[in-house]
Backbone as ProteinMPNN parsed JSONL, in Angstrom:
{"seq_chain_A": "MRSNSARVDPSGLLKPPPSSPLPAPALDSSTLRYSYEIGRGETGVLSFEPYKAFILPYWAFRTVPVARNSSEIIWAIFESYVQRRDFVGADMARKFIQMGMTRARRYANHKGGRKYAKGTGDELQEWTGGSEEDVRKRREKEEASEIFKLLWRRCIEDEGYKGLRQDWIREKKDFEKSKLMADHAKPT", "coords_chain_A": {"N_chain_A": [[-138.67, 90.312, 105.911], [-139.152, 88.095, 103.289], [-142.051, 86.093, 102.96], [-142.134, 82.576, 103.454], [-142.941, 79.753, 101.449], [-143.512, 77.524, 102.9], [-145.185, 74.585, 103.692], [-147.677, 72.961, 105.747], [-146.322, 70.176, 107.146], [-146.681, 66.819, 107.414], [-144.653, 65.026, 108.074], [-142.898, 66.43, 109.561], [-140.475, 67.363, 108.674], [-140.183, 69.685, 107.169], [-139.349, 73.038, 107.742], [-140.472, 75.976, 109.46], [-139.987, 79.383, 108.397], [-137.734, 81.798, 109.961], [-139.297, 83.708, 112.546], [-138.77, 86.362, 112.78], [-136.374, 88.745, 111.477], [-133.065, 87.392, 111.374], [-130.456, 87.899, 113.831], [-127.946, 90.475, 113.36], [-125.076, 90.74, 114.147], [-122.572, 91.597, 113.178], [-122.929, 94.106, 112.198], [-122.769, 95.747, 114.359], [-120.277, 95.383, 115.419], [-117.116, 96.01, 114.572], [-114.848, 94.504, 114.952], [-115.778, 91.837, 114.918], [-116.942, 91.876, 112.349], [-114.726, 92.308, 110.639], [-113.121, 90.186, 111.252], [-114.036, 88.152, 109.865], [-113.607, 85.938, 107.114], [-113.772, 85.751, 103.651], [-112.893, 83.631, 102.056], [-112.59, 80.579, 100.117], [-115.129, 79.278, 98.146], [-117.208, 77.514, 100.238], [-115.772, 77.815, 102.527], [-115.213, 78.012, 105.99], [-117.879, 78.103, 106.725], [-118.98, 76.439, 108.663], [-117.752, 77.245, 110.947], [-117.692, 79.965, 111.602], [-118.872, 81.857, 114.019], [-121.293, 84.129, 115.394], [-122.969, 83.503, 113.315], [-123.095, 80.981, 112.082], [-124.546, 79.484, 113.976], [-126.979, 80.79, 113.808], [-127.952, 80.286, 111.188], [-127.568, 77.57, 110.51], [-129.648, 75.825, 111.649], [-131.639, 75.916, 109.706], [-130.749, 74.626, 107.491], [-130.825, 71.968, 105.25], [-130.985, 68.977, 103.236], [-132.08, 66.525, 102.671], [-134.337, 65.424, 101.213], [-136.107, 66.243, 98.155], [-138.373, 68.02, 98.687], [-137.578, 68.919, 101.25], [-135.079, 70.099, 100.682], [-135.927, 72.132, 98.962], [-137.549, 73.664, 100.696], [-135.629, 74.373, 102.676], [-133.714, 75.782, 101.124], [-135.264, 77.93, 100.199], [-135.858, 79.242, 102.597], [-133.261, 79.938, 103.481], [-132.508, 81.539, 101.352], [-134.278, 83.691, 101.74], [-133.25, 84.581, 104.163], [-130.718, 85.37, 103.279], [-131.511, 87.496, 101.548], [-132.6, 89.226, 103.469], [-130.338, 89.89, 105.006], [-128.827, 91.198, 103.023], [-130.526, 93.377, 102.481], [-130.315, 94.69, 104.932], [-127.745, 95.435, 104.838], [-125.71, 93.794, 105.793], [-122.983, 92.319, 105.111], [-121.481, 90.109, 106.038], [-123.412, 88.357, 107.162], [-124.979, 87.925, 104.846], [-123.085, 86.707, 103.17], [-122.496, 84.41, 104.626], [-125.001, 83.141, 104.489], [-125.067, 82.72, 101.737], [-122.946, 80.89, 101.584], [-124.042, 78.705, 102.984], [-126.09, 77.999, 101.234], [-124.535, 77.302, 99.021], [-123.183, 75.147, 100.163], [-125.308, 73.391, 100.494], [-125.767, 72.724, 97.843], [-123.282, 71.492, 97.134], [-123.0, 69.402, 99.031], [-125.325, 67.845, 98.652], [-124.811, 67.073, 96.038], [-122.522, 65.543, 96.473], [-123.631, 63.378, 97.869], [-125.173, 62.385, 95.82], [-123.219, 61.526, 94.083], [-121.615, 59.775, 95.562], [-122.302, 56.974, 97.343], [-123.833, 57.158, 100.443], [-122.576, 59.528, 100.87], [-119.875, 59.672, 101.316], [-116.782, 60.586, 100.229], [-114.122, 60.008, 100.515], [-112.094, 57.311, 101.708], [-112.261, 56.05, 105.019], [-109.562, 56.296, 107.269], [-107.466, 55.62, 105.231], [-107.819, 57.696, 103.434], [-108.071, 57.565, 100.755], [-109.545, 58.299, 97.589], [-112.869, 57.399, 97.007], [-114.664, 55.261, 94.746], [-116.988, 56.546, 92.355], [-120.529, 56.472, 92.81], [-122.476, 54.3, 90.993], [-125.033, 53.415, 90.663], [-127.098, 50.732, 91.035], [-129.682, 49.202, 92.813], [-133.183, 49.868, 91.995], [-134.155, 51.539, 93.971], [-131.775, 52.703, 94.906], [-131.065, 54.167, 92.626], [-133.233, 55.941, 92.529], [-132.803, 57.365, 94.923], [-130.362, 58.543, 94.331], [-131.052, 60.199, 92.168], [-132.799, 61.889, 93.495], [-131.066, 63.277, 95.221], [-129.5, 64.539, 93.306], [-131.404, 66.271, 92.201], [-131.999, 67.791, 94.469], [-129.538, 69.053, 94.791], [-129.514, 70.646, 92.479], [-131.597, 72.414, 93.05], [-130.516, 73.963, 95.138], [-128.352, 74.945, 93.695], [-129.453, 76.698, 91.777], [-130.326, 78.801, 93.433], [-127.905, 79.51, 94.601], [-126.576, 80.581, 92.404], [-128.224, 82.801, 92.002], [-127.605, 84.199, 94.318], [-124.812, 84.863, 93.986], [-125.004, 86.467, 91.783], [-126.508, 88.58, 92.556], [-126.996, 91.988, 92.631], [-127.0, 93.756, 94.834], [-125.681, 92.22, 96.765], [-123.183, 91.88, 95.487], [-122.264, 94.517, 95.484], [-122.116, 95.01, 98.266], [-120.119, 93.188, 98.889], [-117.84, 94.193, 97.539], [-117.618, 96.67, 98.881], [-117.168, 95.739, 101.511], [-114.703, 94.387, 101.27], [-112.988, 96.53, 100.636], [-113.384, 98.13, 102.941], [-112.435, 96.379, 104.914], [-109.712, 96.233, 104.295], [-109.003, 98.905, 104.818], [-109.611, 98.982, 107.571], [-107.774, 97.1, 108.599], [-105.395, 98.364, 107.864], [-105.548, 100.766, 109.357], [-105.533, 99.702, 111.913], [-103.018, 98.502, 111.982], [-101.426, 100.782, 111.714], [-102.096, 102.083, 114.091], [-101.077, 100.275, 115.933], [-98.33, 100.538, 115.427], [-97.95, 103.13, 116.208], [-98.062, 103.136, 118.926], [-96.375, 103.761, 121.987], [-93.217, 102.309, 122.797]], "CA_chain_A": [[-138.245, 89.086, 105.276], [-140.171, 87.524, 102.427], [-142.644, 84.906, 103.58], [-141.773, 81.317, 102.812], [-144.096, 78.97, 101.025], [-143.5, 76.246, 103.632], [-146.497, 74.031, 103.942], [-147.762, 72.084, 106.907], [-145.683, 68.936, 106.722], [-146.967, 65.777, 108.397], [-143.433, 64.32, 108.484], [-142.15, 67.283, 110.474], [-139.161, 67.674, 108.126], [-140.138, 71.052, 106.665], [-139.233, 73.984, 108.841], [-140.987, 77.312, 109.184], [-138.922, 80.391, 108.363], [-137.638, 82.536, 111.225], [-140.443, 84.601, 112.745], [-138.267, 87.73, 112.629], [-135.04, 88.694, 110.873], [-131.999, 86.883, 112.232], [-129.561, 88.962, 114.307], [-126.87, 90.918, 112.476], [-124.093, 91.301, 115.074], [-121.428, 92.209, 112.502], [-123.219, 95.525, 111.98], [-122.445, 96.472, 115.591], [-118.921, 95.064, 115.869], [-116.135, 95.978, 113.482], [-113.935, 93.389, 115.22], [-116.427, 90.642, 114.372], [-117.131, 92.054, 110.908], [-113.487, 92.176, 109.88], [-112.46, 88.906, 111.537], [-114.613, 87.238, 108.884], [-112.846, 85.704, 105.886], [-114.617, 85.251, 102.566], [-112.384, 82.303, 101.736], [-112.923, 79.981, 98.826], [-116.334, 78.452, 98.206], [-117.962, 77.544, 101.494], [-114.799, 77.794, 103.618], [-115.578, 78.706, 107.22], [-119.324, 78.146, 106.964], [-119.327, 75.714, 109.888], [-116.93, 77.68, 112.073], [-117.796, 81.388, 111.938], [-119.98, 82.138, 114.932], [-122.516, 83.41, 115.725], [-123.806, 83.306, 112.129], [-123.315, 79.542, 111.887], [-125.633, 79.056, 114.869], [-128.236, 81.394, 113.35], [-128.411, 79.775, 109.889], [-127.493, 76.105, 110.437], [-130.903, 75.095, 111.889], [-132.51, 75.96, 108.525], [-130.043, 73.985, 106.383], [-131.083, 70.533, 105.094], [-131.114, 68.595, 101.821], [-132.39, 65.087, 102.655], [-135.256, 65.118, 100.115], [-136.38, 67.41, 97.32], [-139.169, 69.016, 99.421], [-136.772, 69.485, 102.341], [-134.089, 70.982, 100.056], [-136.638, 73.314, 98.471], [-137.921, 74.426, 101.889], [-134.409, 74.907, 103.27], [-133.107, 76.774, 100.234], [-136.12, 79.125, 100.192], [-135.665, 79.948, 103.868], [-131.927, 80.55, 103.513], [-132.543, 82.638, 100.378], [-134.939, 84.815, 102.418], [-132.266, 85.074, 105.136], [-129.743, 86.088, 102.451], [-132.112, 88.77, 101.138], [-132.735, 90.061, 104.652], [-129.014, 90.427, 105.339], [-128.463, 92.173, 101.986], [-131.333, 94.58, 102.715], [-129.803, 95.377, 106.123], [-126.358, 95.752, 104.51], [-124.805, 92.952, 106.577], [-122.3, 91.446, 104.168], [-121.073, 88.859, 106.683], [-124.598, 87.506, 107.211], [-125.349, 87.549, 103.477], [-122.108, 85.761, 102.637], [-122.691, 83.132, 105.325], [-126.189, 82.518, 103.89], [-124.614, 82.237, 100.425], [-122.139, 79.69, 101.801], [-124.927, 77.588, 103.329], [-126.747, 77.59, 99.99], [-123.52, 76.599, 98.233], [-122.923, 73.866, 100.811], [-126.429, 72.52, 100.149], [-125.51, 72.248, 96.487], [-122.139, 70.575, 97.07], [-123.229, 68.196, 99.84], [-126.31, 67.011, 97.959], [-124.106, 66.504, 94.879], [-121.646, 64.483, 96.971], [-124.473, 62.213, 98.155], [-125.581, 61.827, 94.527], [-122.054, 60.902, 93.451], [-120.984, 58.775, 96.43], [-123.291, 56.373, 98.237], [-123.564, 57.513, 101.834], [-121.952, 60.843, 100.915], [-118.455, 59.575, 101.667], [-115.941, 60.7, 99.048], [-112.806, 59.445, 100.824], [-112.108, 56.159, 102.614], [-111.789, 56.283, 106.383], [-108.237, 55.735, 107.533], [-106.479, 55.814, 104.158], [-108.045, 58.955, 102.74], [-108.147, 57.329, 99.309], [-110.83, 58.674, 97.002], [-113.728, 56.259, 96.709], [-115.267, 55.228, 93.42], [-118.312, 57.167, 92.303], [-121.7, 55.618, 92.886], [-122.978, 54.138, 89.627], [-126.422, 52.968, 90.567], [-127.506, 49.638, 91.902], [-131.111, 48.893, 92.762], [-134.071, 50.977, 91.615], [-134.202, 52.444, 95.121], [-130.521, 53.459, 94.88], [-131.164, 55.124, 91.521], [-134.184, 56.964, 92.954], [-132.133, 58.197, 95.932], [-129.338, 59.337, 93.653], [-131.74, 61.258, 91.409], [-133.342, 62.854, 94.451], [-129.952, 64.125, 95.667], [-129.14, 65.39, 92.167], [-132.414, 67.33, 92.117], [-131.786, 68.664, 95.632], [-128.364, 69.857, 94.47], [-129.912, 71.64, 91.474], [-132.42, 73.424, 93.736], [-129.576, 74.87, 95.801], [-127.495, 75.569, 92.684], [-130.169, 77.848, 91.206], [-130.3, 79.908, 94.39], [-126.509, 79.932, 94.746], [-126.304, 81.49, 91.276], [-128.924, 84.06, 92.291], [-126.817, 84.893, 95.35], [-123.568, 85.449, 93.484], [-125.33, 87.45, 90.749], [-127.311, 89.635, 93.169], [-126.26, 93.255, 92.566], [-126.823, 94.259, 96.196], [-124.635, 91.395, 97.383], [-121.893, 92.194, 94.865], [-121.853, 95.822, 95.994], [-121.703, 94.831, 99.665], [-118.848, 92.451, 98.895], [-116.782, 95.144, 97.178], [-117.49, 97.618, 99.995], [-116.591, 95.045, 102.661], [-113.282, 94.137, 100.981], [-112.305, 97.823, 100.778], [-113.443, 98.526, 104.349], [-111.564, 95.501, 105.704], [-108.336, 96.695, 104.056], [-108.846, 100.154, 105.574], [-109.623, 98.626, 108.99], [-106.497, 96.458, 108.918], [-104.352, 99.374, 107.733], [-105.626, 101.678, 110.506], [-105.136, 98.93, 113.091], [-101.572, 98.366, 111.884], [-100.851, 102.099, 112.004], [-102.295, 102.334, 115.52], [-100.13, 99.417, 116.653], [-96.991, 101.111, 115.263], [-97.913, 104.434, 116.875], [-97.999, 102.936, 120.378], [-95.004, 103.879, 122.521], [-92.626, 101.028, 123.204]], "C_chain_A": [[-139.422, 88.53, 104.483], [-140.757, 86.284, 103.085], [-142.286, 83.673, 102.767], [-143.042, 80.573, 102.451], [-144.121, 77.612, 101.719], [-144.921, 75.831, 103.957], [-146.497, 73.271, 105.253], [-147.281, 70.721, 106.443], [-145.916, 67.862, 107.768], [-145.716, 65.04, 108.874], [-142.626, 65.129, 109.485], [-140.786, 67.682, 109.943], [-139.055, 69.1, 107.595], [-140.165, 72.011, 107.844], [-139.905, 75.293, 108.473], [-139.817, 78.297, 109.122], [-138.823, 81.08, 109.718], [-138.795, 83.522, 111.339], [-140.043, 86.068, 112.661], [-136.874, 87.637, 112.008], [-134.002, 88.178, 111.873], [-131.106, 88.039, 112.683], [-128.453, 89.256, 113.299], [-125.754, 91.539, 113.319], [-122.892, 91.962, 114.409], [-121.667, 93.688, 112.217], [-122.807, 96.364, 113.181], [-121.008, 96.269, 116.048], [-117.963, 94.998, 114.69], [-115.132, 94.848, 113.698], [-114.508, 92.095, 114.653], [-116.509, 90.73, 112.852], [-115.838, 91.785, 110.142], [-112.654, 90.964, 110.279], [-112.962, 87.841, 110.557], [-113.693, 87.136, 107.677], [-113.801, 85.166, 104.826], [-114.18, 83.837, 102.202], [-112.805, 81.842, 100.352], [-114.156, 79.111, 98.999], [-117.07, 78.623, 99.514], [-117.045, 77.49, 102.713], [-115.295, 78.605, 104.808], [-117.043, 78.684, 107.573], [-119.71, 77.46, 108.269], [-118.484, 76.133, 111.085], [-117.119, 79.142, 112.461], [-119.066, 81.653, 112.737], [-120.135, 83.64, 115.101], [-123.395, 83.093, 114.51], [-124.08, 81.831, 111.841], [-124.511, 79.081, 112.711], [-126.98, 79.617, 114.419], [-128.807, 80.653, 112.144], [-128.482, 78.248, 109.84], [-128.817, 75.387, 110.7], [-131.842, 75.041, 110.678], [-131.927, 75.2, 107.335], [-130.305, 72.486, 106.365], [-131.261, 70.219, 103.609], [-131.551, 67.154, 101.637], [-133.284, 64.664, 101.488], [-135.474, 66.384, 99.303], [-137.262, 68.426, 98.057], [-138.39, 69.683, 100.557], [-135.738, 70.458, 101.776], [-134.749, 72.264, 99.557], [-136.999, 74.239, 99.639], [-136.697, 75.12, 102.491], [-133.818, 76.019, 102.414], [-133.936, 78.052, 100.177], [-135.944, 79.936, 101.474], [-134.31, 80.65, 103.882], [-131.823, 81.665, 102.476], [-133.194, 83.871, 101.015], [-134.012, 85.421, 103.474], [-131.199, 85.891, 104.406], [-130.285, 87.468, 102.072], [-132.225, 89.737, 102.311], [-131.391, 90.686, 105.035], [-128.562, 91.45, 104.297], [-129.226, 93.474, 102.215], [-130.82, 95.382, 103.904], [-128.324, 95.73, 105.995], [-125.354, 95.019, 105.397], [-124.153, 91.951, 105.628], [-121.95, 90.105, 104.791], [-122.251, 87.886, 106.733], [-125.004, 87.021, 105.833], [-124.38, 86.508, 102.926], [-122.203, 84.409, 103.333], [-123.923, 82.406, 104.773], [-125.84, 81.958, 102.515], [-123.809, 80.951, 100.573], [-123.004, 78.486, 102.176], [-125.668, 77.085, 102.094], [-125.761, 76.809, 99.123], [-123.224, 75.229, 98.84], [-124.077, 72.893, 100.572], [-126.236, 71.903, 98.778], [-124.4, 71.195, 96.483], [-122.372, 69.297, 97.87], [-124.254, 67.277, 99.177], [-125.661, 66.339, 96.745], [-123.18, 65.373, 95.328], [-122.444, 63.218, 97.278], [-124.992, 61.579, 96.863], [-124.431, 61.045, 93.895], [-121.451, 59.751, 94.249], [-122.009, 58.255, 97.423], [-122.894, 56.656, 99.687], [-122.864, 58.848, 101.987], [-120.464, 60.829, 101.214], [-117.625, 59.555, 100.386], [-114.579, 60.024, 99.259], [-112.934, 58.318, 101.841], [-111.6, 56.569, 103.99], [-110.414, 55.649, 106.529], [-107.224, 56.057, 106.459], [-106.611, 57.169, 103.479], [-108.104, 58.809, 101.232], [-109.531, 57.722, 98.796], [-111.599, 57.416, 96.617], [-114.304, 56.384, 95.309], [-116.634, 55.903, 93.461], [-119.391, 56.104, 92.266], [-122.3, 55.501, 91.492], [-124.392, 53.601, 89.554], [-126.751, 51.892, 91.553], [-128.98, 49.365, 91.712], [-131.917, 50.108, 92.293], [-134.146, 52.01, 92.733], [-132.936, 53.299, 95.186], [-130.56, 54.537, 93.8], [-132.11, 56.264, 91.895], [-133.531, 57.922, 93.958], [-131.089, 59.103, 95.283], [-129.977, 60.494, 92.886], [-132.298, 62.327, 92.343], [-132.242, 63.8, 94.944], [-129.484, 65.045, 94.541], [-130.109, 66.559, 92.051], [-132.272, 68.308, 93.283], [-130.601, 69.592, 95.377], [-128.719, 70.968, 93.483], [-130.761, 72.754, 92.088], [-131.509, 74.449, 94.403], [-128.72, 75.616, 94.78], [-128.16, 76.802, 92.07], [-130.123, 79.048, 92.145], [-128.881, 80.399, 94.644], [-126.143, 80.901, 93.618], [-126.992, 82.839, 91.48], [-128.156, 84.868, 93.328], [-125.62, 85.605, 94.733], [-123.803, 86.48, 92.382], [-126.123, 88.63, 91.301], [-126.49, 90.926, 93.241], [-126.015, 93.848, 93.952], [-125.705, 93.529, 96.913], [-123.266, 91.757, 96.813], [-121.369, 93.545, 95.343], [-121.378, 95.748, 97.437], [-120.34, 94.154, 99.749], [-117.685, 93.387, 98.581], [-116.539, 96.142, 98.305], [-116.776, 96.971, 101.174], [-115.095, 94.796, 102.457], [-112.481, 95.422, 101.173], [-112.248, 98.239, 102.244], [-112.525, 97.666, 105.21], [-110.107, 95.908, 105.519], [-108.06, 97.965, 104.846], [-108.763, 99.879, 107.073], [-108.277, 98.029, 109.394], [-105.342, 97.448, 108.84], [-104.363, 100.31, 108.943], [-105.214, 100.967, 111.792], [-103.616, 98.778, 113.122], [-100.885, 99.683, 112.23], [-100.973, 102.422, 113.49], [-101.323, 101.501, 116.35], [-98.711, 99.973, 116.579], [-96.849, 102.444, 115.992], [-97.815, 104.312, 118.393], [-96.557, 103.075, 120.852], [-94.492, 102.513, 122.986], [-91.944, 101.103, 124.533]], "O_chain_A": [[-140.553, 88.506, 104.968], [-140.028, 85.507, 103.703], [-142.156, 83.731, 101.544], [-144.086, 80.751, 103.079], [-144.685, 76.654, 101.189], [-145.736, 76.623, 104.43], [-145.438, 72.973, 105.806], [-147.782, 70.179, 105.458], [-145.414, 67.967, 108.887], [-145.717, 64.483, 109.972], [-141.768, 64.585, 110.181], [-140.0, 68.282, 110.676], [-137.964, 69.669, 107.568], [-140.903, 71.819, 108.811], [-139.911, 75.682, 107.305], [-138.773, 78.061, 109.732], [-139.732, 80.959, 110.54], [-139.223, 84.102, 110.341], [-140.904, 86.931, 112.487], [-136.262, 86.568, 112.013], [-134.06, 88.489, 113.063], [-131.01, 89.051, 111.989], [-128.077, 88.402, 112.496], [-125.508, 92.741, 113.218], [-122.251, 92.813, 115.024], [-120.715, 94.442, 112.016], [-122.527, 97.555, 113.043], [-120.567, 96.934, 116.985], [-117.991, 94.049, 113.907], [-114.616, 94.291, 112.729], [-113.8, 91.341, 113.985], [-116.182, 89.773, 112.151], [-115.854, 91.11, 109.112], [-111.589, 90.734, 109.706], [-112.376, 86.764, 110.443], [-113.077, 88.119, 107.266], [-114.554, 84.227, 105.085], [-115.017, 82.947, 102.056], [-113.305, 82.616, 99.537], [-114.211, 78.289, 99.914], [-117.503, 79.721, 99.865], [-117.492, 77.156, 103.811], [-115.74, 79.742, 104.655], [-117.426, 79.198, 108.624], [-120.677, 77.867, 108.914], [-118.492, 75.464, 112.118], [-116.735, 79.525, 113.566], [-120.174, 81.669, 112.2], [-119.149, 84.363, 114.954], [-124.453, 82.48, 114.66], [-125.174, 81.474, 111.406], [-125.384, 78.373, 112.208], [-128.013, 78.981, 114.628], [-130.013, 80.416, 112.079], [-129.37, 77.694, 109.192], [-129.095, 74.4, 110.019], [-132.744, 74.205, 110.636], [-132.554, 75.141, 106.277], [-130.04, 71.8, 107.352], [-131.642, 71.087, 102.824], [-131.406, 66.608, 100.544], [-133.014, 63.651, 100.842], [-135.072, 67.472, 99.717], [-136.928, 69.611, 98.053], [-138.534, 70.883, 100.79], [-135.541, 71.536, 102.337], [-134.197, 73.353, 99.711], [-136.78, 75.448, 99.572], [-136.734, 76.316, 102.78], [-133.463, 77.08, 102.928], [-133.376, 79.147, 100.112], [-135.887, 81.165, 101.438], [-134.218, 81.821, 104.252], [-131.113, 82.645, 102.704], [-132.699, 84.985, 100.839], [-133.993, 86.638, 103.659], [-130.821, 86.972, 104.858], [-129.607, 88.481, 102.251], [-131.973, 90.932, 102.159], [-131.321, 91.874, 105.35], [-127.97, 92.468, 104.655], [-128.642, 94.555, 102.151], [-130.878, 96.611, 103.895], [-127.722, 96.259, 106.929], [-124.288, 95.546, 105.715], [-124.695, 90.876, 105.371], [-122.103, 89.067, 104.146], [-122.1, 86.716, 106.382], [-125.337, 85.849, 105.656], [-124.799, 85.541, 102.29], [-122.013, 83.372, 102.698], [-123.895, 81.187, 104.607], [-126.262, 80.856, 102.163], [-123.969, 80.024, 99.779], [-122.731, 77.369, 101.737], [-125.853, 75.879, 101.927], [-126.113, 75.775, 98.556], [-123.035, 74.256, 98.11], [-123.849, 71.689, 100.459], [-126.503, 70.72, 98.57], [-124.561, 70.126, 95.894], [-121.98, 68.216, 97.429], [-124.067, 66.061, 99.146], [-125.932, 65.173, 96.46], [-123.064, 64.357, 94.642], [-121.992, 62.112, 96.984], [-125.224, 60.371, 96.816], [-124.652, 60.021, 93.248], [-120.843, 58.849, 93.673], [-122.523, 59.01, 98.248], [-121.756, 56.416, 100.092], [-122.582, 59.271, 103.108], [-119.856, 61.89, 101.352], [-117.74, 58.643, 99.567], [-113.964, 59.533, 98.312], [-113.783, 58.369, 102.73], [-110.642, 57.331, 104.114], [-110.148, 54.586, 105.97], [-106.216, 56.704, 106.741], [-105.622, 57.726, 103.004], [-108.178, 59.802, 100.509], [-110.544, 57.511, 99.463], [-111.063, 56.5, 95.993], [-114.413, 57.482, 94.763], [-117.344, 55.841, 94.465], [-119.193, 54.997, 91.764], [-122.602, 56.52, 90.871], [-124.896, 53.357, 88.457], [-126.694, 52.102, 92.765], [-129.471, 49.305, 90.585], [-131.399, 51.222, 92.207], [-134.194, 53.213, 92.474], [-133.012, 54.49, 95.487], [-130.144, 55.673, 94.027], [-131.822, 57.426, 91.61], [-133.687, 59.139, 93.855], [-130.952, 60.272, 95.641], [-129.501, 61.628, 92.947], [-132.273, 63.517, 92.028], [-132.475, 65.002, 95.069], [-129.114, 66.193, 94.786], [-129.696, 67.698, 91.831], [-132.41, 69.517, 93.1], [-130.653, 70.777, 95.707], [-128.271, 72.104, 93.639], [-130.652, 73.912, 91.683], [-131.705, 75.655, 94.253], [-128.399, 76.787, 94.977], [-127.51, 77.828, 91.868], [-129.908, 80.178, 91.707], [-128.676, 81.59, 94.879], [-125.482, 81.913, 93.85], [-126.425, 83.888, 91.174], [-128.068, 86.092, 93.222], [-125.434, 86.805, 94.932], [-122.916, 87.276, 92.075], [-126.381, 89.588, 90.573], [-125.416, 90.951, 93.843], [-124.939, 94.384, 94.215], [-124.881, 94.146, 97.588], [-122.302, 91.921, 97.56], [-120.171, 93.701, 95.581], [-120.364, 96.346, 97.795], [-119.51, 94.511, 100.585], [-116.666, 93.375, 99.272], [-115.392, 96.43, 98.646], [-115.885, 97.574, 101.772], [-114.307, 94.98, 103.385], [-111.421, 95.408, 101.798], [-111.198, 98.652, 102.738], [-111.902, 98.174, 106.142], [-109.346, 95.928, 106.486], [-107.008, 98.094, 105.473], [-107.939, 100.472, 107.769], [-107.707, 98.411, 110.416], [-104.414, 97.389, 109.647], [-103.306, 100.616, 109.496], [-104.606, 101.581, 112.668], [-103.0, 98.914, 114.179], [-99.886, 99.7, 112.949], [-100.046, 102.977, 114.08], [-100.805, 101.976, 117.361], [-97.964, 99.893, 117.555], [-95.74, 102.838, 116.352], [-97.513, 105.294, 119.072], [-95.632, 102.576, 120.211], [-95.246, 101.685, 123.497], [-91.402, 100.104, 125.005]]}, "name": "protein", "num_of_chains": 1, "seq": "MRSNSARVDPSGLLKPPPSSPLPAPALDSSTLRYSYEIGRGETGVLSFEPYKAFILPYWAFRTVPVARNSSEIIWAIFESYVQRRDFVGADMARKFIQMGMTRARRYANHKGGRKYAKGTGDELQEWTGGSEEDVRKRREKEEASEIFKLLWRRCIEDEGYKGLRQDWIREKKDFEKSKLMADHAKPT"}
């Protein structure tokens, strides 16, 4: 795994990268590997275990330095999974990077990050500014979103990732077809 440029941070908000590559259990379990759904955007990122538990501790976007640190670590995790040919791990890392982009953007657009009103579900008005401090916070979230966006684009354009994705889609279809055939072949 590529070393991260994380610095010693007196605030304690910057995290060190993992000391060794994260586990890749989908490589050892076809059941786990093919139970995964790519979905749309970041769908499933907070529910597909155990990858969620592996990557979530490195995900943060509170400030620009924190977003930069987090995105670099998750990018290194993404690269590690691609190198080990674990599509599920790589795609989960891609989803966390995408979620960093979208969540930071939501906080830039909606004060407190809340897009919908509690109870009614009505969409809230976009945040238009306010005090100088509000404007500074909004700009910081916009910049944090852009940091993640650059890496998200690198993820989806990565040739290794794209190849793994195509292979995984084909393999999942074959797995489901063979499972279906095996189920029909069982005596009743």
